[in-house]
TIRO-2110 file (N, C-alpha, C; in Angstrom, 1 decimal):
// TIRO-2110
113.6, 60.8, 76.3, N, 1, A
113.6, 61.8, 75.1, CA, 1, A
112.9, 62.4, 74.4, C, 1, A
112.5, 63.4, 73.8, N, 2, A
111.3, 63.8, 73.3, CA, 2, A
111.7, 63.7, 71.9, C, 2, A
110.8, 63.1, 71.0, N, 3, A
110.9, 63.1, 69.4, CA, 3, A
110.4, 64.2, 68.9, C, 3, A
110.9, 64.5, 67.5, N, 4, A
110.6, 65.4, 66.9, CA, 4, A
109.3, 66.2, 67.0, C, 4, A
108.0, 64.8, 67.0, N, 5, A
106.8, 65.3, 67.0, CA, 5, A
106.3, 65.6, 68.4, C, 5, A
107.3, 65.0, 69.7, N, 6, A
106.5, 65.3, 70.9, CA, 6, A
107.3, 67.0, 71.1, C, 6, A
108.5, 67.1, 70.7, N, 7, A
109.2, 68.5, 70.8, CA, 7, A
108.3, 69.7, 70.2, C, 7, A
107.6, 69.4, 69.2, N, 8, A
107.0, 70.2, 68.3, CA, 8, A
105.7, 70.7, 68.9, C, 8, A
105.1, 69.4, 69.4, N, 9, A
104.0, 69.6, 70.3, CA, 9, A
104.1, 70.7, 71.7, C, 9, A
105.3, 70.5, 72.2, N, 10, A
105.6, 71.1, 73.6, CA, 10, A
106.0, 72.7, 73.0, C, 10, A
106.7, 72.7, 72.0, N, 11, A
107.0, 74.1, 71.5, CA, 11, A
105.7, 75.0, 71.0, C, 11, A
104.6, 74.2, 70.4, N, 12, A
103.5, 74.7, 69.6, CA, 12, A
102.6, 75.2, 71.0, C, 12, A
102.3, 74.3, 71.9, N, 13, A
101.7, 74.5, 73.3, CA, 13, A
102.0, 75.9, 73.8, C, 13, A
103.3, 75.3, 74.3, N, 14, A
104.1, 76.8, 74.9, CA, 14, A
104.1, 78.2, 74.2, C, 14, A
104.1, 78.3, 73.3, N, 15, A
103.8, 79.4, 72.5, CA, 15, A
102.4, 80.1, 72.3, C, 15, A
101.8, 79.1, 72.3, N, 16, A
100.2, 79.3, 72.3, CA, 16, A
99.9, 79.9, 73.5, C, 16, A
100.3, 79.2, 74.8, N, 17, A
99.9, 79.9, 76.1, CA, 17, A
100.5, 81.1, 76.3, C, 17, A
102.1, 81.0, 76.2, N, 18, A
102.5, 82.5, 76.2, CA, 18, A
101.9, 83.2, 75.6, C, 18, A
101.5, 83.3, 74.3, N, 19, A
100.5, 84.2, 73.6, CA, 19, A
99.5, 84.6, 74.2, C, 19, A
98.7, 83.5, 74.6, N, 20, A
97.6, 83.8, 75.3, CA, 20, A
97.7, 84.8, 76.5, C, 20, A
98.8, 84.5, 77.5, N, 21, A
99.1, 85.1, 78.5, CA, 21, A
99.2, 86.6, 78.2, C, 21, A
100.2, 86.8, 77.3, N, 22, A
100.2, 88.0, 76.6, CA, 22, A
99.1, 88.8, 75.6, C, 22, A
98.6, 88.5, 75.6, N, 23, A
97.4, 89.0, 75.0, CA, 23, A
96.4, 89.4, 76.1, C, 23, A
95.9, 88.4, 76.9, N, 24, A
95.5, 88.5, 78.1, CA, 24, A
96.0, 89.8, 78.9, C, 24, A
97.1, 89.8, 79.0, N, 25, A
97.9, 91.0, 80.0, CA, 25, A
97.6, 92.6, 79.1, C, 25, A
97.7, 92.5, 77.7, N, 26, A
97.5, 93.9, 77.1, CA, 26, A
96.4, 94.0, 76.7, C, 26, A
95.3, 93.3, 76.6, N, 27, A
94.1, 93.5, 76.3, CA, 27, A
93.0, 92.5, 77.5, C, 27, A
92.8, 93.3, 78.5, N, 28, A
92.4, 92.6, 79.7, CA, 28, A
90.7, 92.2, 79.2, C, 28, A
90.1, 93.5, 78.4, N, 29, A
88.7, 93.0, 78.3, CA, 29, A
88.5, 92.1, 76.8, C, 29, A
89.0, 91.7, 76.6, N, 30, A
89.2, 90.6, 75.4, CA, 30, A
88.5, 89.2, 76.1, C, 30, A
89.0, 88.9, 77.3, N, 31, A
88.4, 87.8, 77.7, CA, 31, A
88.3, 88.3, 79.6, C, 31, A
86.9, 88.8, 79.9, N, 32, A
86.2, 89.3, 80.7, CA, 32, A
86.3, 87.9, 81.6, C, 32, A
86.9, 88.3, 83.3, N, 33, A
86.5, 87.4, 83.8, CA, 33, A
85.0, 87.2, 84.3, C, 33, A
84.6, 86.0, 84.5, N, 34, A
83.2, 85.4, 84.7, CA, 34, A
83.3, 84.8, 86.0, C, 34, A
82.0, 84.6, 86.3, N, 35, A
81.6, 84.0, 87.4, CA, 35, A
81.7, 82.5, 87.2, C, 35, A
81.8, 81.8, 88.3, N, 36, A
81.8, 80.1, 87.8, CA, 36, A
80.6, 79.4, 87.7, C, 36, A
80.9, 78.7, 86.6, N, 37, A
79.3, 77.6, 86.7, CA, 37, A
78.8, 77.3, 87.6, C, 37, A
77.2, 77.6, 88.0, N, 38, A
76.5, 77.0, 88.8, CA, 38, A
76.0, 75.5, 88.0, C, 38, A
76.3, 74.3, 88.8, N, 39, A
75.6, 72.8, 88.8, CA, 39, A
74.9, 72.7, 89.6, C, 39, A
73.7, 71.7, 89.2, N, 40, A
72.9, 71.1, 90.3, CA, 40, A
73.2, 70.1, 91.0, C, 40, A
74.2, 69.4, 90.3, N, 41, A
74.9, 68.2, 90.9, CA, 41, A
76.4, 68.6, 90.6, C, 41, A
77.1, 69.0, 91.3, N, 42, A
78.5, 69.0, 90.8, CA, 42, A
79.3, 67.7, 90.8, C, 42, A
78.8, 66.9, 91.5, N, 43, A
79.4, 65.4, 91.4, CA, 43, A
79.1, 65.0, 90.5, C, 43, A
77.9, 64.8, 89.9, N, 44, A
77.8, 64.1, 88.7, CA, 44, A
78.2, 64.7, 87.8, C, 44, A
78.3, 65.9, 87.5, N, 45, A
79.0, 66.7, 86.4, CA, 45, A
80.6, 66.0, 86.5, C, 45, A
81.2, 66.2, 87.6, N, 46, A
82.9, 65.6, 87.8, CA, 46, A
82.9, 64.2, 87.3, C, 46, A
81.8, 63.5, 87.6, N, 47, A
81.8, 61.9, 87.3, CA, 47, A
82.0, 61.5, 85.7, C, 47, A
80.6, 62.4, 85.2, N, 48, A
80.8, 62.6, 83.7, CA, 48, A
82.1, 62.9, 83.1, C, 48, A
82.8, 63.9, 83.7, N, 49, A
84.0, 64.4, 82.8, CA, 49, A
85.0, 63.2, 82.8, C, 49, A
85.1, 62.5, 83.8, N, 50, A
86.1, 61.3, 84.5, CA, 50, A
85.5, 60.5, 83.6, C, 50, A
84.4, 59.9, 83.3, N, 51, A
84.0, 59.4, 82.4, CA, 51, A
84.8, 59.3, 80.8, C, 51, A
84.6, 60.7, 80.4, N, 52, A
84.9, 61.1, 79.4, CA, 52, A
86.2, 61.1, 79.2, C, 52, A
86.9, 61.2, 80.0, N, 53, A
88.6, 61.1, 80.2, CA, 53, A
88.9, 59.9, 80.0, C, 53, A
88.2, 58.9, 80.6, N, 54, A
88.8, 57.6, 80.7, CA, 54, A
88.5, 57.1, 79.1, C, 54, A
87.4, 57.6, 78.3, N, 55, A
86.8, 57.2, 77.2, CA, 55, A
88.0, 57.5, 76.1, C, 55, A
88.5, 58.9, 76.7, N, 56, A
89.4, 59.4, 75.7, CA, 56, A
90.8, 58.6, 75.9, C, 56, A
91.0, 58.2, 76.9, N, 57, A
92.5, 57.2, 77.2, CA, 57, A
91.9, 55.9, 76.5, C, 57, A
90.7, 55.3, 76.5, N, 58, A
90.4, 54.2, 75.7, CA, 58, A
90.5, 54.0, 74.2, C, 58, A
89.9, 55.6, 73.4, N, 59, A
90.3, 55.8, 72.0, CA, 59, A
91.5, 55.8, 71.9, C, 59, A
92.5, 56.3, 72.6, N, 60, A
93.5, 56.8, 72.7, CA, 60, A
94.4, 55.4, 72.7, C, 60, A
93.8, 54.4, 73.1, N, 61, A
94.6, 53.0, 73.1, CA, 61, A
94.3, 52.4, 71.7, C, 61, A
93.0, 52.7, 71.4, N, 62, A
92.8, 52.3, 69.8, CA, 62, A
93.9, 52.8, 68.9, C, 62, A
93.8, 54.4, 68.8, N, 63, A
95.2, 54.6, 68.1, CA, 63, A
96.2, 54.4, 67.7, C, 63, A
96.9, 54.3, 69.1, N, 64, A
97.9, 53.6, 69.4, CA, 64, A
98.1, 52.1, 68.9, C, 64, A
97.2, 51.4, 68.9, N, 65, A
97.3, 49.9, 68.3, CA, 65, A
96.8, 50.1, 66.4, C, 65, A
96.6, 51.3, 66.1, N, 66, A
96.2, 51.5, 64.6, CA, 66, A
94.8, 51.0, 64.1, C, 66, A
94.1, 51.1, 65.0, N, 67, A
92.5, 50.6, 64.9, CA, 67, A
91.9, 52.0, 64.3, C, 67, A
92.3, 53.4, 64.2, N, 68, A
91.6, 54.5, 64.0, CA, 68, A
92.1, 54.3, 62.2, C, 68, A
91.9, 55.8, 61.8, N, 69, A
92.0, 56.0, 60.5, CA, 69, A
93.4, 55.6, 60.2, C, 69, A
94.1, 55.0, 59.0, N, 70, A
95.5, 54.7, 58.3, CA, 70, A
96.0, 56.4, 58.3, C, 70, A
97.2, 56.6, 58.6, N, 71, A
97.8, 57.9, 58.3, CA, 71, A
98.4, 58.0, 57.1, C, 71, A
98.4, 56.6, 56.1, N, 72, A
99.0, 57.1, 55.0, CA, 72, A
100.5, 56.8, 54.9, C, 72, A
101.5, 57.1, 54.0, N, 73, A
102.5, 57.0, 53.6, CA, 73, A
103.3, 58.3, 53.7, C, 73, A
104.5, 58.3, 53.8, N, 74, A
105.2, 59.9, 54.1, CA, 74, A
105.0, 60.0, 52.9, C, 74, A
104.9, 61.3, 52.7, N, 75, A
104.6, 62.3, 51.4, CA, 75, A
103.3, 62.4, 50.7, C, 75, A
102.4, 61.5, 51.5, N, 76, A
101.2, 61.2, 50.8, CA, 76, A
100.2, 62.5, 51.2, C, 76, A
99.6, 63.2, 50.5, N, 77, A
98.5, 64.5, 50.6, CA, 77, A
97.9, 64.5, 51.5, C, 77, A
97.0, 63.3, 51.8, N, 78, A
95.9, 63.1, 52.8, CA, 78, A
96.8, 62.8, 54.0, C, 78, A
97.7, 62.6, 54.2, N, 79, A
98.2, 62.1, 55.5, CA, 79, A
98.0, 63.6, 56.5, C, 79, A
98.0, 64.7, 56.5, N, 80, A
97.9, 65.7, 57.5, CA, 80, A
96.6, 65.8, 57.8, C, 80, A
95.4, 65.4, 56.9, N, 81, A
94.2, 65.4, 56.9, CA, 81, A
93.1, 64.2, 58.1, C, 81, A
94.2, 62.7, 57.3, N, 82, A
94.0, 61.8, 58.4, CA, 82, A
94.4, 62.0, 59.7, C, 82, A
95.5, 62.6, 60.0, N, 83, A
96.2, 62.9, 61.5, CA, 83, A
95.1, 63.6, 62.2, C, 83, A
94.5, 64.8, 61.5, N, 84, A
93.6, 65.7, 62.1, CA, 84, A
92.5, 65.2, 62.5, C, 84, A
92.0, 64.1, 61.6, N, 85, A
90.6, 63.3, 61.8, CA, 85, A
90.8, 62.2, 63.1, C, 85, A
92.0, 62.0, 62.9, N, 86, A
92.3, 61.1, 64.2, CA, 86, A
92.2, 61.6, 65.5, C, 86, A
92.4, 63.1, 65.4, N, 87, A
92.6, 63.9, 66.8, CA, 87, A
91.5, 64.2, 67.0, C, 87, A
90.5, 64.6, 66.2, N, 88, A
89.1, 64.7, 66.7, CA, 88, A
88.5, 63.7, 66.8, C, 88, A
88.6, 62.4, 66.1, N, 89, A
88.3, 61.3, 67.1, CA, 89, A
88.4, 60.9, 68.7, C, 89, A
90.3, 61.0, 68.7, N, 90, A
90.7, 60.9, 69.9, CA, 90, A
89.9, 61.8, 71.2, C, 90, A
89.5, 62.9, 70.9, N, 91, A
88.8, 63.6, 71.7, CA, 91, A
87.7, 63.7, 71.7, C, 91, A
86.9, 62.9, 70.8, N, 92, A
85.4, 63.0, 70.6, CA, 92, A
84.7, 62.5, 71.8, C, 92, A
85.2, 61.9, 72.8, N, 93, A
84.2, 61.7, 74.1, CA, 93, A
83.9, 63.1, 74.8, C, 93, A
84.9, 63.9, 74.7, N, 94, A
84.6, 65.3, 75.1, CA, 94, A
83.9, 66.0, 74.4, C, 94, A
84.0, 66.1, 73.6, N, 95, A
83.1, 66.9, 72.6, CA, 95, A
81.6, 66.0, 72.7, C, 95, A
81.4, 65.1, 72.6, N, 96, A
80.2, 64.6, 73.2, CA, 96, A
80.0, 64.9, 74.4, C, 96, A
80.4, 64.8, 75.4, N, 97, A
80.1, 65.3, 76.6, CA, 97, A
79.3, 66.3, 76.6, C, 97, A
80.0, 67.7, 75.9, N, 98, A
79.4, 69.2, 76.1, CA, 98, A
78.1, 68.7, 75.0, C, 98, A
78.2, 68.1, 74.2, N, 99, A
77.0, 67.8, 73.4, CA, 99, A
75.5, 67.4, 74.4, C, 99, A
76.0, 66.2, 75.0, N, 100, A
75.2, 65.5, 75.3, CA, 100, A
74.5, 66.1, 76.9, C, 100, A
75.3, 66.8, 77.6, N, 101, A
74.8, 67.3, 78.7, CA, 101, A
73.9, 68.8, 78.0, C, 101, A
74.0, 69.2, 77.0, N, 102, A
73.2, 70.5, 76.7, CA, 102, A
73.3, 71.7, 77.6, C, 102, A
74.5, 71.5, 78.2, N, 103, A
74.5, 73.1, 79.2, CA, 103, A
75.4, 73.8, 78.3, C, 103, A
75.1, 75.2, 78.9, N, 104, A
76.1, 76.2, 78.1, CA, 104, A
77.4, 75.8, 78.0, C, 104, A
77.8, 76.4, 76.7, N, 105, A
79.4, 76.2, 76.3, CA, 105, A
80.2, 76.9, 77.7, C, 105, A
79.7, 77.7, 78.3, N, 106, A
80.5, 78.6, 79.2, CA, 106, A
80.8, 77.4, 80.4, C, 106, A
80.2, 76.6, 80.5, N, 107, A
80.2, 75.4, 81.2, CA, 107, A
81.8, 74.3, 81.5, C, 107, A
82.1, 74.7, 80.2, N, 108, A
83.1, 74.0, 79.8, CA, 108, A
84.8, 74.3, 80.2, C, 108, A
84.4, 75.8, 80.3, N, 109, A
85.7, 76.8, 80.5, CA, 109, A
86.2, 77.2, 82.1, C, 109, A
87.0, 76.6, 82.3, N, 110, A
87.5, 77.2, 83.9, CA, 110, A
87.9, 78.6, 84.1, C, 110, A
87.2, 79.1, 85.0, N, 111, A
86.8, 80.9, 85.3, CA, 111, A
88.7, 81.0, 85.7, C, 111, A
88.9, 82.2, 84.6, N, 112, A
90.3, 82.5, 84.7, CA, 112, A
90.5, 83.8, 85.5, C, 112, A
90.7, 84.1, 86.6, N, 113, A
90.7, 85.3, 87.7, CA, 113, A
92.0, 85.5, 87.4, C, 113, A
93.0, 85.1, 88.0, N, 114, A
94.4, 85.9, 88.0, CA, 114, A
95.4, 84.7, 87.8, C, 114, A
95.5, 84.7, 86.2, N, 115, A
96.7, 83.5, 85.5, CA, 115, A
97.7, 84.4, 86.0, C, 115, A
98.8, 83.3, 86.3, N, 116, A
100.1, 83.8, 86.6, CA, 116, A
101.2, 84.4, 85.4, C, 116, A
END
């Protein structure tokens, strides 16, 4: 069963995706279709992405054990900021991969040609 936090995330992501699909349909030039990125060694790039994903899972385990920033007590004004910083820390391996690869940012996006 979904907790209130999980339900809120589900609704938020669903609304964001539906909004993106509507805007993409109404204003197709806003996100023009691009050619897929070319990689010299695609398997190496895939391996790095898998390693970053494993690192995200590892940081997630640290988060579940309470080893990241404390989120404070209910009603604490810093609580939303600490949770936000924890989320940035959680996904930082993916951000670090983008920085470390020194490839154009366009290589991080999947080419969207015919979104349903």
